[in-house]
N, C-alpha and C positions, 0 to 999 in steps of 0.2 A: 180657499184656492183649492181648484181641483189638481187630483195628482197628475202630474205630467207624464209620469212613468207608473201607471198602475202595476199590480202585482200580476204576474203571469199566472193563468189558469193553472191548477194541479193537474197532475197527469188523467184521474178520472174524469175531469172536465174537457181534457183535450180528446180524450177517447171518445167522449159522448158526443162533441162537436164535430168531430171527422166522421163519425157513424151517423148524423145528421145530414153531414155534406154528401155521402156517399147516398142515401135515402133522396136527397134532393136531384143528384144527378141522374139518378136510376128513372126518377120521375119525368124530369125536364128534358133530357138530353134526346129521348126518343121524338118528342116534338120538334126539336130543333134539326134532327137530322131528316125528317120529313119534309121540312120547311127549307132544306137547302141550307141553313144557318150553319151546320156542322157536318162533316163527314162521320159516316159512321166508324170509321177506323179512328179518327179523332176520338169520338166519344167512348169507344172503347178503351183507348189509350188512357184518357183522362181518369175513367172510371177504377181502371187497373191501378192507376199511381196512386190515388187515392185509398184504394184497398190495400196497397202495399204501405202507404203512411199508417193506417189502422193496424195491420200486422205488426209493424215495426213498434208502436207505441205499445202496444199489447204485451211483446215480447220483453220489454224492458219495465214493465210493471211487476212489481215483489208480489208474489203467490201470496194468496192469504191462507194461513194455515187455520185449523180448526183444533181446538184445546181436545 
């Protein structure tokens, strides 16, 4: 039976996912703006919001130490 509540991705996986999402938005949104599907203001806000999420996730990630 499939797990109805799969384990949440760890912090590194979340950071990778958000980074991919930012890249996708940076590639896709200009076309959406050009097509009139989204305003430039909305596109800028949405990308900035996701970049803030990335910054937050990175800020709570424990710093790796080198011996």
